[in-house]
C-alpha positions in Angstrom: -65.1 49.9 70.8 -67.8 48.1 68.8 -67.4 44.4 70.1 -65.9 45.6 73.6 -62.2 45.1 75.1 -60.5 41.5 74.2 -58.2 40.4 77.4 -56.4 36.7 76.4 -56.0 36.2 79.8 -59.9 35.9 80.8 -61.1 35.2 77.5 -59.9 33.1 75.8 -62.8 30.8 74.3 -63.9 34.9 72.7 -64.1 35.5 69.2 -61.4 37.5 67.8 -63.7 39.4 65.2 -67.5 37.9 64.5 -66.4 34.6 62.4 -63.0 34.5 63.6 -61.8 32.3 66.1 -60.5 32.0 69.1 -57.2 32.7 71.3 -57.7 28.5 72.1 -59.1 27.4 69.1 -56.1 29.4 67.2 -53.5 27.2 69.1 -55.2 23.9 67.7 -55.2 25.2 64.7 -51.6 26.1 64.5 -50.9 22.3 67.4 -52.8 20.4 64.4 -51.1 22.5 61.7 -47.5 21.5 62.7 -48.5 18.3 63.5 -50.2 17.4 59.8 -46.6 19.3 58.1 -45.0 16.3 60.5 -47.3 13.6 59.5 -47.8 14.1 56.1 -44.4 15.3 55.4 -41.9 13.4 57.0 -38.2 13.5 56.1 -39.0 16.0 53.4 -38.3 20.1 53.3 -41.7 22.4 53.7 -41.6 25.7 53.2 -44.8 27.2 54.8 -45.7 30.9 54.4 -47.0 32.5 57.8 -47.8 35.5 59.3 -46.2 36.3 62.8 -49.1 35.1 65.5 -48.7 31.5 63.6 -44.4 31.6 64.7 -45.2 33.2 68.3 -48.2 29.9 68.7 -45.3 27.4 67.9 -43.4 28.5 70.3 -45.6 27.9 72.7 -46.8 25.1 72.2 -43.3 23.0 71.0 -41.3 24.3 74.0 -44.3 23.5 76.4 -44.4 27.5 77.0 -47.0 29.0 79.2 -49.7 31.3 77.3 -50.4 33.2 80.0 -48.7 35.5 82.8 -45.5 34.9 81.3 -42.2 37.6 81.6 -41.1 37.3 78.1 -42.3 37.8 74.8 -40.9 37.5 71.6 -41.5 39.6 67.9 -40.6 37.9 64.5 -39.4 41.1 61.8 -42.1 41.3 58.9 -40.7 38.9 56.4 -37.8 37.1 58.9 -37.1 33.5 58.4 -38.1 31.1 61.5 -37.2 27.0 61.1 -37.5 24.4 62.4 -36.1 20.8 62.4 -38.0 17.5 63.5 -37.0 14.3 64.1 -38.8 11.8 66.2 -41.3 13.8 67.5 -38.6 15.9 68.4 -38.7 19.4 66.9 -35.5 21.8 67.3 -35.4 25.8 66.6 -32.8 26.0 63.6 -33.0 29.8 63.1 -35.4 32.5 64.6 -35.8 36.0 62.7 -33.5 35.6 60.1 -33.4 38.3 57.8 -30.3 38.3 56.4 -32.3 38.2 53.2 -33.0 41.9 53.1 -29.2 42.5 53.3 -29.2 41.9 49.5 -26.8 44.9 47.3 
């Protein structure tokens, strides 16, 4: 209420919160991070811990999916694992929303 409504379809450059970033800035940060990880750690395994928003945007970026007016959503579960492999600039989704580690006895 204090900062007004937020509509990603029409306000992609509006900050999410004061001193925060906009949707477009967030998307750019995900792109930059993925590219940096790929360029810096080619042929190595990398484990990154992040929040669901980064995972969702990685799908949008890597699959070149439309950012708006979409008809599907993805919601990674808490502590789930998402695994990407990249080779020769081609990204492959290996697993998504894997929560098998939570089923330990």
